[in-house]
N, C-alpha and C positions, 0 to 999 in steps of 0.2 A: 504494500500500500504506500503510495507516494504522498508525502506531506509537503504541501506547497511551501516554498520559501526555504526548504532545507535541502541543500546539495544540488539544486537545479541550476546549471550554468545559464547565465544571461546572454543576451545577444552580443553584448560587448565582448564577453569572454570568447564566444565563438568566432567573432570577427578577428580578434587578436590572434587566436589560434590559427585561423586560415592565413592571416598575413604573415605569421611566423613560419608556417610550413609551405606556403604556396610557391615562393621563388626557389627555395632549395629543392622542392620536389620537381620543379621544371628543369632545374640544372641537372638533377639526377636522371631525369628522363632523357635529356639531351645527350648525356654521357652514355647511357645504355643504347640509345639509338645509334650513336657513333660506333659503338663496339659491334653492333649487329649488322649495320648497313654499309658502313664505309669500307671500301676495299682495302685501304691502308691498314685498318685495324685487324684484318684477317691475315696479314702477312706475319711471318715469324722472324724476319730479319731484325738485326740489332737496331737499325734506324727506325723501323716501324714500331718496335717495342718502346723505344725512347719517346716517340711522339705520343703513343697511346698512354704511357705512364704520365707524361706531362699533362695530357688532357684530363686524366682522372685526378691528378694532383691539384690542378687548377680548380676543378669542380669541387673537390673535397675542401680545399682552402676557402673557397667562396661560401660554401655551406656553413663551415665553422664560423667564419667572420660574420655572416648574416645572422646566425642564431645568437652569437655572442652579443652583437649590437642590439638585437631585439630584447634579449634578456636584461642587458644593462639598462635599456630604456624602461622596461617594466619595473626593474628594481628601483630606479630613481623615482618613478611615479608612486610606488608603494611607500617609499621613504618620505616623500612629500606629504602624502595623506597621513601617515603615522605621525610625522612631525607636527602637522596641524592639529591632530587629535590630542597629542600629548601636550602641546602648548596650551590648548583650551583647558586641559585638566590642571596643569601646573605651570602656568605661564609666568613670564617675568613680572616681578613686583614693581610698582612705581617707586621713584626715588624718594618720595615723601608720602607718609600716611599719617593723617591726623597730627601734623606738625613734627613727627618723628622722621629722621633720616633712616632709610631702610636699604639693605642690600642682602641678596640671597644667592646661593649657588648650590647646585646639586650635580651628582654624577652617578649614573647607573653602572653597576659592576658587570652587567650583561652587555656584551659587545653589540653595537648597532641600536641599542635602546637609548632614547633621550632621557627617560625617567624610569624609576623602578619602584621600590617599596617605601621610599621616604616621602613625606608630605609636609607641607608648610603653607601658611597663609597669614597675612596681616590685614586686618579690616578695621576701618574707623567706624564706630557706632556711637549712638547717643550715650552709651555707658562708658565710653573710652575706647582706646585702641585695644583690640583683642587679637591674640596671637595663638596659633597652633603650630606645634612641631611634633611630628609623629613618625613612627617606624613600624612598618608591617613586617611580620615574620616572613623570612625569605627575601628574595631580591629579584630585580629584573622585571620582565613583562608579566610574569605570572602573578605579581602582587598588585597590578594596576587596578583590577576590579575592586579590591578592598580599599585602595587609596581613593578611588572615585566615590565610593559609598561614604567614607568618613569625611572627606573634604566637602562633598555636597551637603551633608548634614550640618557641618560647621558653618558654612556660608549662609545658611538660613537661620540657624539657631542663634548666632551672635547678635542678630537684630531683634529676635523675638524674646529671648530670655533675659531677665533682669540681672541674674548672677551667673557666675561660672559653673556652679553646681548644675543649674538647669541645662547649660550648654553641654556639659559632660554627659549628663543622662541622655540627651538627644543623640550624642555620638554613640553611646552604648546601644541604644535602640536601633540606630541605623546599621550598626555592625551586626547585631543579632538578625535583622531582616535579611541582610546580605548573606549571612551564613545559612539561614533557613532556605533561601533560594538555591543554595548549592548542596544542601543536605540530601542524602538519599531518603526514600520513603521509609518511615518508621524509625529513622535515626534522630536522636535529639539534636537540636541545633545549638544548645548551650550546655555548659558544664564540661568537666574534664573528659567525658566520653564522647562528646559531640565534636563537630568541626571546629568549634571555638577552642577546644582543648589542644588542637594542633595549630590553629592559626590565631594569632593574637596581635594586638597593636599597642605599642607604648605611646603614650600621649602626654604632652606638656601643654597646658593652657595658661596663658598669661593675660592679665587685664591691666593696662596702664591708663590710669584715670587722668583727668585734666590737670589735677594738682600734682601729678607725678607718683601718686600712690600705686604700688604694684601689688597685685594679688595673683596667686598661682594655685593650680591643681596639677599634681603630677602623678601619672599612672605608669610607674616603672621606667621613666625616661631619664637619660643623663641630665644632670643639673646644668643650668646655664652658668656662664661666667660673667662676672662684673668687671669691667675695665674702667678704672678710676685712678687718675693722677699717676699713671704709669704702673699701677699695680693691677694684678690679676688674681681674682679669688673666685672659687666656686660658690654659688649662692645657696644658702641653706634653705631647703624647701620642706624641712621636717621629714617625717616618715612617709615614704611614697606609698600610694595605693597600688594594688596589683594591675598589670596591664589589662586593657579591655579585652574581653573574650572569655577566658577560662572561668572567671568567677564574677558574680554580680557585684555592683557597687554597694557600699554600705548605705543603710537607711539615713544615717546622720552624715551628711556630706556638706562641707563648707570650705570655701577657698581660704587659703592662708595668706595673711598680710605679711609680705616679705620686705617692706620698706618703701622708699621713694627714689625715683630716678632723678639725679641732679643734672644741671646743665653740663654738658661735656661727657657724661657717663655713657657707656655703651654696654648693652646686654648682648652677649654672644651665645646663641643657641646652636645645638648640633645634634646629630644622630650618632649612635655608637659606632658607625663605620669609621668615624674619625679616631675614636679612642682605640679601636681594634686594628687599625691599619699597621702593617708591619713592613719592614724593609726585607730585602732578600736574605738577610741573616736572621730573621725572626724577631728583630727588636721592634718594640711598639713605638708608635708615633707619640711624641709629647706635645699635646695640644696646648698645655699651659705655657711651655717654653716658646712655642710659636706665637702665642698671643703676647707674651712679654716682649718678644723681639719686635712685634708689630707696633707696640705703643711705647717703646723705649724712649723715643724722642718727644713724647707728649701725645695728647689726644689726636686721633686721626679719624677721618670720615669712615663710615662703615664699609664703603666700597674698597678703600685702601687696606683696611684691616683684613677684610675677606680675601683680597687678592694676595696679600702677604702670606696668610695662613694656607691658602689653597696652593700656592707655589711650593711652599715647604712640604706640604702633604704629598703632592705629586712627585716631588724630588725624592722624598723618603721611600715611596712605594715603587719608584721607577715608572710612574705614570699608569700603573695598573693596580688600583686597589681591589681587594677581593670581596668587598661588600659595598652596597650603595652608601653614598655619603651625601649629606645635606648640611648646609650651614646658613645661619641667618643672624644678621647683626642689626640692632636698633640703637639709635643714638638721639638724645634730646639736645639740640644745639643751642636752644634759646630760652627754655623755661626758667622763670625766676626760682632761685634756690629755695627749697622747702625745708621746714623744720623736720628733724629726724623723728621717726616713729619710736615709741618705746621698744627697747630691745627685747628679743626673744631668745630662746635657747639656740646656741650655736653649736653645730656639729663639728667634729674634728676635721680640720682641713677645709672648712666652709665658712662663709660669712653670712650675716644677716644685713641686708642693705640698710644702712643707717639713714 
């Protein structure tokens, strides 16, 4: 039984196939006709053999070049379509969002893919600038479906929900729906035994309010770094929640106040592909050292910081990281300095933004 729309080639595919095979088939027919009809092709002398071999060599070369040219043209078209689709999903961010300078970069570990399992976005809302940085289990093209589900939900929820807890719950529901669509009949969609037990998403949500107040919710994602006065410190976000997918969010869910962003401060977010990057000798990449080198001479625009870190990362890995990598930098260049928030518990090797 044929199901419409499934596996049925369209007219465009048929035409492309005929165009690809038509001319080589004609050349092949001409070569066979020459062999069967031409008197010279029937002779067994050395000169006749050389002429016949040259004819078939020319025909074979023409067929190979024709097929190669057609395949390269088809590949370029497929890449253009894939690039447009991927850019629509995770396109370049504007240079400024809600008064904050923004820069982002990402690299898929899968050759030929523009994006992979990392996701990010920065959106200005009436509640402040809201930021998401996430990492889907796995990498490359196989993770794009989950990236689309989470990012689509975030882009709607940030305008609808008054607090980050509501945004995070929306992301959790969107992921659950996505996993249900992929689940086999009779298989639970959530819990350790369902698809969510194998596929999960680490998520970091930030909300930067108009007065510089920063709030965060972290589901198993690497902590951001604060770049201030030439110093680099990991921001204390408290005890992280589990990644989205394997386990439900707790009933009592509230964003953590982590301090205020001062003029000239930069928040640097990243996925664990940066922390886990290794050189050919197995040595890990030191993101903190790269950040310190980037701001050694004073505050720099996010694009400059990102470029410096990215260059060192690619040099460290020989240009071939083994996992998807995404980086995002946000800087407030002009807001009036705000009074510090009351301090909170500071974890070892981490800071609470004062």
